[in-house]
C-alpha positions in Angstrom: 111.6 126.7 186.3 109.8 126.1 189.4 112.9 126.5 191.3 113.5 130.0 190.0 110.1 131.1 190.0 109.0 130.0 193.7 112.4 129.5 195.7 112.9 133.5 195.5 109.3 134.0 197.4 110.9 131.9 200.6 111.8 135.7 201.9 107.9 136.1 202.1 106.9 132.7 203.3 109.1 129.9 204.7 106.7 127.5 202.8 108.6 128.0 199.7 111.9 127.2 201.3 111.2 123.5 200.4 112.2 124.5 197.0 115.8 124.6 198.0 115.9 121.0 198.9 117.3 118.5 196.7 115.1 115.5 198.3 111.8 117.6 197.7 112.7 118.7 193.8 113.7 114.9 193.4 110.4 113.4 194.6 108.6 116.3 192.5 110.8 115.5 189.4 110.0 111.7 189.7 105.9 112.3 190.1 106.1 114.8 187.3 107.9 112.3 184.8 105.9 109.5 186.0 102.5 111.0 185.4 103.7 112.8 182.2 104.7 109.5 180.7 101.2 107.8 181.9 99.1 110.4 180.8 101.0 111.0 177.2 101.6 107.4 176.5 98.0 106.3 175.1 97.9 109.3 172.9 101.5 109.0 171.5 101.1 105.3 171.0 97.9 105.9 168.9 99.8 108.5 167.0 102.6 106.1 166.1 100.1 103.8 165.0 98.4 106.2 162.8 101.7 107.3 161.3 102.7 103.6 160.5 105.8 104.0 163.0 105.7 100.4 164.0 108.7 97.6 164.5 109.9 95.2 161.8 111.0 92.0 163.2 114.7 91.0 162.0 114.9 87.6 160.6 117.8 86.3 163.0 115.6 86.7 166.1 113.6 84.1 167.8 110.5 82.8 166.0 108.4 84.0 169.1 109.3 87.6 168.2 107.2 87.5 164.8 104.2 88.4 166.7 105.5 91.8 167.8 105.6 92.8 164.2 103.6 96.1 163.8 104.3 97.1 167.5 104.5 100.8 167.6 108.2 102.0 167.9 110.1 105.2 168.7 108.6 105.5 172.1 111.8 106.7 173.3 110.4 110.2 172.4 108.0 109.9 175.4 110.8 108.8 177.7 113.0 111.9 176.6 110.2 114.3 176.9 109.4 113.2 180.3 113.1 113.7 181.3 113.4 117.1 179.9 110.0 118.5 181.2 110.5 117.2 184.7 114.0 118.5 184.9 113.0 122.1 183.4 110.5 122.1 186.2 112.5 121.3 189.0 116.0 121.7 188.3 118.2 124.7 188.9 118.8 125.6 185.2 122.0 127.4 185.9 123.8 124.3 187.0 126.7 123.7 184.5 126.2 120.0 184.9 122.5 120.0 184.0 123.0 122.4 180.9 125.8 119.5 179.6 122.8 116.9 180.3 120.6 118.9 178.3 123.0 118.8 175.4 123.5 115.3 175.6 120.0 114.4 175.9 118.5 116.5 173.0 121.7 115.5 170.7 121.7 112.0 171.5 117.9 111.9 171.2 118.1 113.7 167.7 120.6 111.1 166.7 118.4 108.2 167.6 115.2 109.8 166.0 117.1 110.0 162.6 118.0 106.2 162.9 114.3 105.3 163.5 113.0 107.8 161.1 115.1 106.3 158.2 113.7 102.6 159.4 110.2 103.6 160.1 109.4 106.5 157.4 112.2 106.2 154.7 112.0 102.4 154.9 115.5 101.8 155.0 115.6 98.5 157.1 118.9 99.2 159.0 118.4 102.9 159.2 121.8 104.7 159.5 124.6 102.4 158.1 126.9 101.2 160.7 129.7 103.3 159.8 127.7 106.4 159.6 126.1 105.6 163.0 129.5 104.9 164.7 130.9 107.9 163.3 128.0 110.0 164.5 128.2 108.6 167.8 132.0 109.1 168.2 131.3 112.8 167.3 128.7 113.4 169.9 130.7 111.6 172.3 133.8 113.8 171.6 131.9 117.1 171.7 130.5 116.4 175.1 133.8 115.0 176.4 135.7 118.0 175.3 133.2 120.3 176.9 133.3 118.6 180.1 137.2 118.4 179.9 137.8 121.9 179.0 134.7 123.5 180.2 135.9 123.6 183.9 138.7 125.3 185.4 140.3 122.1 187.0 141.1 119.8 184.1 143.1 117.6 186.4 140.4 117.2 189.0 137.8 116.2 186.1 140.2 113.5 184.6 140.7 111.9 188.0 139.2 108.2 187.9 137.9 107.1 191.4 138.5 103.3 192.0 136.0 101.8 194.0 136.9 99.2 196.7 139.9 101.2 197.6 140.2 104.3 200.0 141.7 107.3 198.3 142.9 105.5 195.4 142.5 107.9 192.5 143.8 107.4 188.7 145.1 110.5 187.1 143.9 110.0 183.6 145.1 113.4 182.3 144.6 113.9 178.4 143.7 110.0 178.1 140.3 111.2 179.6 139.2 112.2 176.3 139.4 108.9 174.5 138.3 107.0 177.4 135.0 108.8 177.9 134.2 109.0 174.3 134.6 105.3 174.2 132.4 105.2 177.4 129.6 107.1 175.9 129.5 105.3 172.3 130.1 101.8 174.2 126.9 102.7 176.7 125.0 103.9 173.7 125.4 100.6 171.7 125.1 98.4 174.9 121.7 99.7 175.9 120.4 99.3 172.2 121.3 95.8 171.9 119.8 94.9 175.6 116.7 96.4 174.0 115.4 93.4 172.6 112.6 92.0 175.0 109.4 93.8 176.5 110.6 95.8 179.5 114.1 94.6 179.7 116.2 97.8 178.8 113.9 100.0 180.3 113.6 98.2 183.6 117.4 97.3 183.9 118.0 101.3 183.2 115.8 102.4 185.9 117.4 100.0 188.4 120.9 101.2 187.5 119.6 104.7 187.5 118.7 104.5 191.1 122.2 103.4 192.0 123.6 106.7 190.2 121.0 108.7 192.1 122.1 107.4 195.3 125.5 108.1 194.5 124.7 111.6 193.2 122.8 112.5 196.3 125.6 111.6 198.5 128.5 113.4 196.3 126.0 116.6 196.4 125.7 116.6 200.1 128.8 117.8 201.7 128.3 116.4 205.0 127.4 112.9 203.9 130.2 113.2 201.2 132.8 114.0 203.8 131.6 111.2 206.2 131.9 108.6 203.5 135.1 110.0 202.2 133.7 110.7 198.7 134.5 114.0 196.6 132.0 116.7 197.0 130.6 117.7 193.9 128.4 120.8 193.8 126.4 120.1 190.8 125.9 116.2 192.0 122.6 117.8 193.8 121.0 118.8 190.8 121.9 115.7 189.1 120.0 113.8 191.4 116.8 115.5 190.7 117.4 114.9 187.0 118.0 111.3 187.9 114.9 111.2 189.7 113.1 112.3 186.7 114.8 109.8 184.4 113.7 106.9 186.8 110.0 108.3 187.0 109.7 108.4 182.9 111.4 104.9 182.8 108.9 103.4 185.2 106.1 105.0 183.5 107.2 103.9 180.3 107.1 100.4 181.8 103.4 100.8 182.0 103.2 100.3 178.4 106.6 98.5 177.7 105.9 95.5 179.9 104.8 92.1 178.3 103.2 92.1 175.8 104.5 95.6 174.8 102.0 98.4 173.5 105.1 100.1 172.4 108.9 99.9 172.0 111.2 102.7 172.8 113.3 102.3 169.6 116.8 103.6 168.9 115.3 107.2 169.7 115.2 105.7 173.4 117.9 103.1 173.7 120.8 105.1 172.0 120.1 108.1 173.7 119.5 106.5 177.3 122.9 104.7 177.0 124.8 107.8 176.3 122.9 109.7 179.1 123.7 107.4 181.9 127.5 107.3 180.8 127.5 111.0 180.7 126.1 111.2 184.3 128.8 108.9 185.5 131.5 111.1 184.1 130.0 114.0 185.9 130.0 112.3 188.9 133.5 110.9 188.3 132.2 107.3 188.9 132.7 105.6 185.6 134.0 102.4 187.2 130.6 102.2 189.4 129.0 102.9 186.2 130.4 99.5 185.1 129.4 97.7 188.1 126.1 98.8 188.1 125.6 98.5 184.3 127.0 95.0 183.9 124.0 93.5 182.6 124.6 95.9 179.3 128.2 94.9 179.3 127.4 91.3 179.3 124.9 91.7 176.5 127.2 93.5 174.2 130.1 91.1 175.2 128.0 88.0 174.1 127.3 89.9 170.8 131.3 90.5 170.4 132.2 86.9 171.4 129.5 85.4 169.2 130.7 86.9 166.3 134.5 86.8 167.0 134.1 83.0 167.5 132.2 82.4 164.5 134.8 84.2 162.2 137.6 82.4 164.0 136.1 79.0 163.6 135.1 79.7 160.0 138.5 80.5 159.1 140.1 77.6 160.9 137.4 74.7 160.2 135.7 76.2 157.4 132.2 76.4 159.1 131.4 78.8 161.9 130.6 77.7 165.3 128.6 79.7 167.8 129.1 79.9 171.8 125.5 80.9 172.2 122.4 79.6 170.4 121.6 83.3 169.7 123.3 86.6 170.5 122.5 89.0 172.4 122.4 86.8 175.6 118.5 87.4 176.3 118.0 85.7 173.0 120.1 82.6 174.1 117.9 82.1 177.1 114.7 82.4 174.9 115.8 79.7 172.6 116.6 77.7 175.6 112.8 77.6 176.2 112.8 80.4 179.0 109.6 82.5 178.8 110.3 86.1 177.9 108.8 87.7 181.2 110.9 85.3 183.3 114.1 86.3 181.6 113.2 90.0 181.8 112.5 89.6 185.5 115.6 87.6 186.3 117.8 90.4 184.2 116.1 92.8 186.7 117.2 90.9 189.8 120.6 90.9 188.6 120.8 94.6 187.9 119.3 95.0 191.5 122.1 92.9 192.9 124.7 94.9 191.0 123.5 98.2 192.4 123.7 96.6 195.8 127.3 95.6 195.0 127.9 99.2 193.5 126.6 101.0 196.6 128.6 98.6 198.9 132.0 100.2 197.5 131.0 103.5 199.0 131.5 102.1 202.6 134.6 100.2 201.4 136.3 103.4 200.4 
């Protein structure tokens, strides 16, 4: 909005020319999202308490989580509003990539909100039944994928998968692009949801991974930098940089309230939506494997759950008694039961996430 209102004034004053620059607007989006979240947070948390939108602790989590009973949830609404408002102010709203991101953010946010609403207001303990949740995620992922694949003129170019660590190595996916991307969106959505189990864990890890995506978006949106580093120039990537900056800003602002001891949880409104959002960003950047690298924490969390359940079922069939690989899954609960403090686990996961971003960004030069 500010871009469209103020940049045209550059013909009258050179001062307004700053609105053409991605770096300036990215800083503006970051500050806007951060301040919005910090200012709106206290009132929103009070409203959630008043409406009794509070967390119910599952029986299968470590005992220490009992004290979190009654903490307001659905805080993901603050994150999504901060993201959308900052983007509406600082992005070029005619960008096709940004319009796709708005669709992804709103639709995934509504889907997560329904899940939280059923749990907190209808008092359906598990929210949406797993089969309805899965089909809902698949339908959302499929719609977004079809828009990305058929919405542009160059389908072959859209479906090219860039392989990090190798120069000029591109895997043409063709029509297989559609099921792969649907799987990515659904998988990322659920992976972040599983990671959201300790104060500040999901928000901090998402912010760190988003910084990596933001750097990649900035490079691919800059014709000179992309050419120098042998990366594909993507015109819309610059606008994605601005939106990612807003995402990082609102996540950091949310950590003000979500750090231990948490005053609010993001709930499925945040976790289901944000996982899908970073997946869609990676698809628009043609950097799906890059996301796998920088988001390996989320994959490890999901993998621990799959491994735990699979091994338990297998050993129960074979020996009559189910056995476990971990003390508890997802992985962060395993470390809790090993006696590590919640804050130490979260900070260590953040450090691992930073290392993964560094590894991911190192692939740029290797290409």
